Wavefront OBJ file of the C-alpha trace (Angstrom):
o trace
v -5.558 214.596 78.786
v -6.830 212.165 76.268
v -6.790 208.383 77.083
v -6.726 205.889 74.245
v -8.611 202.213 74.790
v -7.423 199.329 72.389
v -10.575 196.584 72.432
v -9.864 192.914 72.087
v -12.575 190.589 70.931
v -15.880 192.014 70.365
v -16.992 194.247 72.963
v -20.518 195.223 73.614
v -21.344 198.992 73.264
v -22.626 199.199 76.785
v -19.338 199.368 77.655
v -17.658 201.154 74.722
v -20.554 203.924 75.205
v -18.780 205.092 78.369
v -15.720 206.049 76.446
v -17.407 207.408 73.502
v -19.231 209.785 75.327
v -16.357 211.175 76.872
v -14.279 214.048 75.116
v -11.122 212.797 77.074
v -11.243 208.953 75.653
v -10.776 207.763 71.862
v -11.080 204.059 71.008
v -8.743 202.169 68.610
v -6.950 205.234 67.910
v -3.509 204.280 68.963
v -0.992 201.788 68.793
v 0.336 202.346 72.166
v -2.894 202.830 74.018
v -3.328 203.862 77.748
v -5.562 200.840 78.046
v -7.187 197.241 76.853
v -10.898 195.909 77.164
v -10.531 192.042 76.376
v -12.614 189.115 76.889
v -10.857 185.948 75.898
v -7.752 186.979 74.204
v -4.906 185.296 75.363
v -2.142 187.604 76.619
v 0.587 185.711 78.084
v 2.911 186.168 75.336
v 2.081 189.246 74.465
v 4.641 192.677 74.061
v 2.993 195.242 75.965
v 3.038 198.984 74.886
v 5.093 200.986 77.064
v 1.861 203.600 77.778
v -0.486 200.713 78.626
v -1.474 201.281 82.318
v -4.807 199.098 82.833
v -6.737 196.034 81.017
v -10.247 195.239 81.637
v -11.354 191.874 81.172
v -15.087 191.886 80.551
v -15.569 188.733 82.072
v -15.158 186.697 84.927
v -12.559 184.624 84.446
v -8.669 185.524 84.194
v -6.482 182.808 83.127
v -5.615 184.443 79.864
v -4.393 187.263 82.060
v -0.504 186.946 82.726
v -0.937 188.824 86.403
v 2.752 188.539 87.690
v 4.197 190.196 84.490
v 1.765 192.599 84.167
v 2.440 193.779 87.623
v 5.895 194.021 86.544
v 4.995 196.237 83.578
v 3.374 198.423 85.785
v -0.115 197.256 84.966
v -3.267 197.095 86.395
v -5.419 194.106 85.761
v -9.329 193.691 86.591
v -11.608 191.306 85.746
v -15.581 191.564 86.261
v -16.928 189.294 88.974
v -20.706 188.660 88.795
v -21.295 190.450 85.369
v -22.692 187.166 83.804
v -23.539 185.061 86.885
v -27.137 185.006 85.819
v -26.733 184.095 82.262
v -24.547 180.736 83.418
v -27.336 180.213 86.142
v -30.026 180.091 83.383
v -27.969 177.716 81.191
v -27.067 175.219 84.243
v -30.614 174.894 85.065
v -31.701 174.384 81.487
v -29.526 171.771 81.233
v -30.544 170.228 84.110
v -33.704 169.952 82.835
v -33.297 169.392 79.567
v -30.324 166.333 80.067
v -32.890 164.747 82.528
v -35.923 165.141 80.095
v -33.805 163.666 77.449
v -34.513 166.429 75.679
v -31.802 166.498 72.509
v -32.475 162.665 72.171
v -36.129 163.255 71.830
v -35.558 166.303 69.107
v -33.285 163.906 67.489
v -35.606 161.256 67.279
v -38.562 163.474 65.876
v -36.027 165.055 63.421
v -35.948 161.356 61.915
v -39.871 160.950 62.447
v -41.715 164.120 62.478
v -44.778 162.744 63.238
v -42.943 160.382 65.999
v -45.540 159.734 69.290
v -43.224 157.611 71.551
v -46.617 156.489 73.410
v -47.347 154.178 70.443
v -43.624 153.414 70.492
v -42.816 151.592 73.610
v -39.147 150.714 72.599
v -38.444 154.520 72.429
v -41.068 155.702 75.324
v -38.491 153.609 77.883
v -35.429 155.603 76.020
v -36.919 158.558 76.204
v -39.036 158.647 79.631
v -36.883 161.032 81.599
v -37.114 162.023 85.362
v -38.150 165.193 87.368
v -35.105 167.546 89.083
v -37.716 168.190 92.262
v -36.773 166.571 95.269
v -33.457 165.362 93.764
v -30.048 165.887 95.311
v -27.663 168.541 93.873
v -24.242 169.246 94.979
v -22.816 172.826 94.044
v -19.102 173.076 94.315
v -18.070 176.669 94.632
v -20.696 178.892 95.750
v -19.512 182.877 94.499
v -22.015 184.895 92.313
v -22.717 181.789 89.824
v -22.735 178.985 92.338
v -25.076 180.368 94.564
v -27.307 181.525 92.033
v -27.353 177.993 90.344
v -28.006 176.830 94.291
v -30.750 179.286 94.815
v -32.608 178.626 91.358
v -32.244 174.667 91.655
v -33.887 174.929 95.317
v -36.542 177.112 94.295
v -37.388 174.236 91.609
v -37.738 171.947 94.855
v -34.234 170.367 94.432
v -32.376 169.603 98.031
v -29.327 171.552 97.547
v -25.839 170.993 99.303
v -23.354 173.789 98.637
v -19.732 173.340 99.459
v -17.219 176.340 99.374
v -14.134 176.602 101.644
v -13.611 180.291 100.677
v -17.001 181.150 101.530
v -17.346 184.863 102.229
v -19.544 186.444 104.769
v -21.239 188.533 101.557
v -21.613 185.293 99.442
v -23.233 183.449 102.659
v -25.969 186.364 102.565
v -26.597 185.461 98.686
v -27.453 181.655 99.659
v -30.962 180.995 100.357
v -31.852 179.387 103.521
v -33.106 176.107 101.648
v -29.651 175.165 100.659
v -27.560 173.218 102.860
v -23.967 174.445 103.381
v -21.762 171.554 104.192
v -18.175 171.551 105.264
v -16.197 169.047 102.840
v -16.246 168.369 99.150
v -17.111 164.668 99.790
v -20.551 165.954 101.348
v -21.214 167.736 98.519
v -20.741 165.187 95.988
v -21.159 161.783 97.640
v -24.319 159.964 96.680
v -25.404 163.168 94.737
v -27.865 163.035 91.670
v -26.415 166.152 90.228
v -23.238 167.668 91.073
v -22.620 171.234 89.406
v -18.865 173.176 89.568
v -18.455 176.869 89.513
v -14.957 177.492 90.746
v -11.886 179.211 89.761
v -9.215 177.793 87.789
v -5.846 177.751 89.304
v -3.034 175.307 89.755
v -4.450 174.232 93.007
v -7.463 172.978 91.739
v -6.346 171.423 88.180
v -8.428 168.164 87.994
v -10.179 169.217 91.046
v -12.990 166.620 90.150
v -10.967 163.804 89.950
v -11.722 159.706 89.176
v -11.824 159.577 93.230
v -14.470 162.415 93.354
v -16.568 160.771 90.146
v -16.632 157.838 91.981
v -18.632 159.097 95.057
v -20.882 159.947 92.854
v -24.290 158.147 92.592
v -24.426 155.325 89.981
v -26.171 157.277 87.188
v -25.123 160.448 88.104
v -25.166 163.692 86.038
v -22.108 165.826 86.010
v -21.738 170.079 85.002
v -18.765 171.922 84.418
v -19.732 175.443 83.255
v -16.538 177.062 85.445
v -13.115 176.080 83.331
v -11.464 173.735 81.009
v -9.119 171.740 83.274
v -10.946 171.624 86.692
v -12.989 168.434 85.723
v -10.849 165.402 84.606
v -12.260 164.410 81.300
v -10.128 160.920 81.199
v -11.843 160.061 84.612
v -15.356 161.284 83.201
v -14.637 159.591 79.757
v -13.922 156.258 82.155
v -16.936 156.761 84.354
v -19.260 157.266 81.165
v -17.910 153.847 79.800
v -18.488 152.063 82.927
v -22.053 153.407 83.474
v -21.372 155.311 86.286
v -21.740 158.666 84.976
v -25.057 159.006 83.254
v -24.231 162.079 81.821
v -21.689 165.036 81.608
v -22.697 168.401 80.335
v -19.501 171.000 79.635
v -19.075 174.306 78.561
v -15.431 173.383 77.141
v -14.479 171.431 74.324
v -12.048 168.244 74.682
v -11.190 166.264 71.826
v -11.651 162.724 74.172
v -15.598 163.761 74.708
v -16.093 163.987 70.748
v -17.429 159.929 70.394
v -20.029 160.105 72.896
v -22.347 162.539 70.570
v -25.480 163.734 72.587
v -26.552 160.602 74.478
v -24.161 160.524 77.326
v -22.198 164.220 76.849
v -23.398 167.835 76.177
v -20.519 170.113 75.237
v -21.656 173.989 74.481
v -18.877 176.408 72.857
v -17.685 178.534 75.694
v -21.661 180.080 75.627
v -22.078 180.460 79.587
v -22.112 183.946 79.643
v -22.871 184.712 76.297
v -25.765 187.109 76.783
v -26.613 190.362 75.092
v -27.107 191.106 79.154
v -23.698 189.277 80.376
v -21.328 190.633 77.748
v -23.087 193.923 78.357
v -22.674 193.630 82.029
v -18.878 192.712 82.062
v -18.085 195.403 79.214
v -19.773 198.381 81.160
v -18.019 197.394 84.559
v -14.672 196.783 82.369
v -15.211 200.109 81.184
v -15.809 202.044 84.270
v -13.060 200.085 86.526
v -10.286 201.533 83.424
v -11.636 204.823 83.760
v -11.929 205.024 87.262
v -8.523 204.077 87.661
v -7.084 206.049 84.614
v -8.894 209.358 86.091
v -8.272 208.803 89.527
v -5.709 206.074 90.333
v -8.287 204.610 92.596
v -7.863 200.852 92.918
v -10.832 198.466 93.718
v -11.006 194.401 93.370
v -8.145 194.529 90.984
v -6.747 191.477 90.372
v -2.925 192.212 90.536
v -2.867 195.256 92.627
v -3.668 196.270 96.608
v -7.055 197.917 96.904
v -6.354 201.526 97.580
v -8.657 205.014 97.642
v -8.119 208.315 98.049
v -10.558 211.226 97.876
v -9.375 213.713 94.931
v -9.252 216.986 96.820
v -6.158 218.708 94.964
v -5.329 219.536 91.469
v -3.177 216.747 91.066
v -2.119 213.396 92.780
v 0.780 210.700 92.319
v -0.035 207.460 91.208
v 3.047 204.938 92.023
v 3.325 201.279 91.435
v 6.066 199.287 93.097
v 7.301 195.732 93.575
v 5.969 194.225 97.046
v 8.988 195.241 99.274
v 9.115 196.649 102.534
v 12.295 198.526 102.020
v 11.244 200.164 98.996
v 7.493 201.221 100.252
v 9.093 202.728 103.395
v 12.089 204.390 101.006
v 9.256 205.694 98.836
v 7.199 206.467 101.729
v 9.963 208.880 103.228
v 10.647 210.343 99.735
v 6.915 211.255 99.300
v 6.797 212.702 102.770
v 5.621 216.309 103.113
v 4.378 216.680 99.299
v 0.650 215.975 100.340
v -1.733 213.456 102.186
v -0.359 210.172 101.335
v -1.746 206.492 101.416
v -0.268 203.164 100.591
v -1.096 199.452 100.408
v 0.507 196.007 99.565
v 0.078 192.609 98.355
v 1.973 189.832 96.809
v 1.821 191.369 93.515
v 2.464 195.135 94.414
v 2.841 197.877 96.808
v 0.532 200.932 95.536
v 0.264 204.349 96.757
v -1.241 207.810 95.948
v -0.371 211.392 97.189
v -2.744 214.007 96.682
v -0.074 216.806 96.085
v -0.166 220.052 98.097
v 1.577 221.855 95.150
v 2.616 221.027 91.660
v 5.666 218.508 90.959
v 8.293 219.218 88.490
v 9.205 217.094 85.740
v 12.739 216.281 87.223
v 11.458 215.058 90.543
v 9.016 213.094 88.762
v 12.044 211.452 86.693
v 13.692 210.524 89.924
v 11.051 208.610 91.386
v 11.191 206.641 87.945
v 14.373 205.833 88.234
v 14.216 204.307 91.853
v 14.601 200.775 91.162
v 11.770 198.204 91.631
v 9.392 201.573 90.877
v 7.515 200.160 87.880
v 5.110 202.995 87.059
v 4.611 206.605 88.548
v 1.916 208.556 87.056
v 0.936 212.343 87.327
v -2.939 212.601 87.339
v -4.509 216.177 87.000
v -7.888 216.637 87.442
l 1 2 3 4 5 6 7 8 9 10 11 12 13 14 15 16 17 18 19 20 21 22 23 24 25 26 27 28 29 30 31 32 33 34 35 36 37 38 39 40 41 42 43 44 45 46 47 48 49 50 51 52 53 54 55 56 57 58 59 60 61 62 63 64 65 66 67 68 69 70 71 72 73 74 75 76 77 78 79 80 81 82 83 84 85 86 87 88 89 90 91 92 93 94 95 96 97 98 99 100 101 102 103 104 105 106 107 108 109 110 111 112 113 114 115 116 117 118 119 120 121 122 123 124 125 126 127 128 129 130 131 132 133 134 135 136 137 138 139 140 141 142 143 144 145 146 147 148 149 150 151 152 153 154 155 156 157 158 159 160 161 162 163 164 165 166 167 168 169 170 171 172 173 174 175 176 177 178 179 180 181 182 183 184 185 186 187 188 189 190 191 192 193 194 195 196 197 198 199 200 201 202 203 204 205 206 207 208 209 210 211 212 213 214 215 216 217 218 219 220 221 222 223 224 225 226 227 228 229 230 231 232 233 234 235 236 237 238 239 240 241 242 243 244 245 246 247 248 249 250 251 252 253 254 255 256 257 258 259 260 261 262 263 264 265 266 267 268 269 270 271 272 273 274 275 276 277 278 279 280 281 282 283 284 285 286 287 288 289 290 291 292 293 294 295 296 297 298 299 300 301 302 303 304 305 306 307 308 309 310 311 312 313 314 315 316 317 318 319 320 321 322 323 324 325 326 327 328 329 330 331 332 333 334 335 336 337 338 339 340 341 342 343 344 345 346 347 348 349 350 351 352 353 354 355 356 357 358 359 360 361 362 363 364 365 366 367 368 369 370 371 372 373 374 375 376 377 378 379 380 381 382 383 384 385
């Protein structure tokens, strides 16, 4: 069977080569593809082709994917957690140092005075005299792949690091250096800190998570970094804190008109480049392509965003993959109807019920059509080896 993959945005060849080297795949050859591989294009208002089965988001964030809508169309969605964590870590650490040493202002100074020497200019020397980050306190909010990398790197540079994450998994905890102090409340990761950096996903629950009240808990003259998502930090609260000289500096990867007036003296805005390295984009594209191929070739699902994890060793010539709405009665009905066809496994989550069946013998097209017509069944696939 030939599968067609459509690309959105510029996708690294690290991922595309997985398709191009496989004779069963072609890229951008159909208006009704089996898969999308994308980065930041907003799909919330998109119309999806009938043949679309899976979307791979070559990046960590997934707020551009309408997960519930996709599940209703029988489309499984993936992101690529951890693919660009090193890229974001290096940028945050670079900005920690650059802003503390007033590097951007220093460059501007020499742009106007190429032979400038602040040791001979006491007024400028006072303005450009920075601080070292060694020995300073850093609060890290969210210690998944990115946050834990930032925390460990900062600790290795001699900072006193305090990490908060209410959803810290055992795997993530193992990634944290013993030099990093884990705290139980967000206030403990903010109150009195010299620096705070935020690395949590964007959802309704944490919109404006770093609010005016939380910013007020920071030490006078603190530095705040948002390399997570726009809207997690209340930029209007940041604006007031900067005007009141409570916040010394704000660095973010997400532009906002309210920040434009501050130029480089109090605010640095980078144009969403946190994960934009050759390696970060390559890793994301590779992971997305791998997930797409695994799903299309086998139906197996691992860490999808809107479908439960389910794996079954493919030991027969063909198998069924069935995606249905999340409904206990429907799952019981499908399980009963599929009984006897072969080894069956199922799983469920809030988005969908998912079933895989290794078929003992071929299934007729009429039998497939009957399954597709059951109310609540969103997609039925017959997958052949």
